[in-house]
N, C-alpha and C positions, 0 to 999 in steps of 0.2 A: 488496607491496602497498598505497596510499596508504587513505586513514582520510577516511571523505563520508556524508555522510548521508542519511539516510532520518527518510520522514516516512509515517505513517497518518492519513486522513481520512477520519470519521464522515462517511456522506453522505445523508443523510434527502432523498433526490430521491423517480422516482414508487418506488420501493423501494432501502429499508435493502442499503445496499452501500455497502463500506471499502475505501479506493483507497488501492495501497501504491506506492509511491513512493523507489523508489532512485535519487541524484545517477548518475549518467553520461553524459560525453562532457558537458558540461558540459548540461546536461536536468535536469530531472528523468523519467528513466524511468517510466510508469505502466500501470498496472496494476489492474482495477476485479476483484473480491474478493464475494462473494455476500452468502458467510457467511463472512466476514472470518478475521483469519490464528490461528491457534494454535498452544501448545504444544505439543502431543499429536503424538509421531510420528506416530499409524495414521490421523490426518486432513488426508484428500489438498485439501487446498481447489484451488477452479476459480480462475484466475486472469487475467482477459477483458485480452488486453496494446489501453490504448489510447492515444488522441493523446500523442505530450512531452507537460510541461508547462512552464515558463521556473524557473531555482531561488527566483525570487522565491513562489514560489505555495503554497514548501514550510510560511511563516508564513499561508499564505492562512486565516479563521475568521471566518462569519458568515454570509445568510440571501441566500442567492444571490433574486434578484429572479420574482413571476412567470412571465415573460413572458421568463423568458431561461432558454437550456439549460442542463437542472444545477438544474432550483429547489429550494431546499427550503437547511433548517441541513447545514452543515459548518464543524465542528469538528478541529479536533487529539485526534489515539486513542493518538497516540502517535509518536514521533519523537528520533532522536540518532542514533550515529553507528553509517556499511555501511561492511566491507569487504571488499571483493571476496577471491580465494582464487583466485583466475585474471585477467587479463585482459576483465572484463568484458565491455568489446566485443567480445572470437572466444569468450567464451561463448554471450549471445546473439545469432552470429550461430550457434553450434555445437545453441542450442539446450536447453543448458544452463548455469548456471551456483552457482555454490557463494560461498554468502554468509557473515558472523560483521555480527550486530544484536548491538548494544550500546544499548538505550531504556531508557524505565521500566514497558513492557511488556511488550514484545519481547529477549527475549537469544537471542545463543548461535550454532550454525547451520543455517543456513534454502538451501535449493534451488530455485529457479524451475526448471524442467523444460517442453520443446513434447511435446505430445501433438500428435505426428508424424503426420497417416493423415487428421483428423478433424474437421469441422468447419472450420471459415475462415481456418486453420493460426494460430489468433490465442489459442487457448487456450493453455494452460498451466498449470502445475499447482501450490503454493508448497507447499514442504510442511519441516516443522522435524524435523530434527535428533539423532538422539539419543545427549547431553548429556548434562554436570551441570541445562542449567540445563530440558530436558522435563517433563514437564508428562502425566501419562496424564488426567488429576483435573482437569486443566485445562480453565474455563468460560470462553466471553467475555462484558468488562460492557457494556454500553454507557459512552460521555461523557457525550452527552449528557442528565443529570441538566434537571431544570423548573426547578430554578436558575439552570448554565449558557444556558440557550438564555432566561434574561431578560437577561441579557449582549448578546446576540448584538443585533449592528446589520446592516439590510439590503443588504448588498453588492455592487457584482458583479466578480466574478473578476477575478485581473491577466493572465488572458488569455479567448483562444477560447472554448476545454471548460470544463469541470467533473470 
């Protein structure tokens, strides 16, 4: 399978969440993950499917202006290569996608599984597979430090939504 890009944005909007994005079909397929991703296979993280984003959004960092949707700081929490273990579009259509990530923080096997028969049909689970990169004691650490926040400029994101 082809290796493409993934990015996780730490988004301090009205509620802190992490935007998990996979390059599939020429866009960034995107999920909002309220508790953030985990390297602990016991953690099953809710991941809510949101609008696709343009590939250029993968590089976005900044403070979304107060009058805009998603207002607040956005920083890249992690990024790297994404390798689907099957055709990603058919996996998404079936409601289950297995893949490997090679990022700075997220590494190894993961899966996204649609929570069928619940909610709006946009609720998925993001899960870490048991492999050499799994870490049962893993704790999520924020990337937005006071120093990083001082570096950010107010910017409008390169798409309608964030």
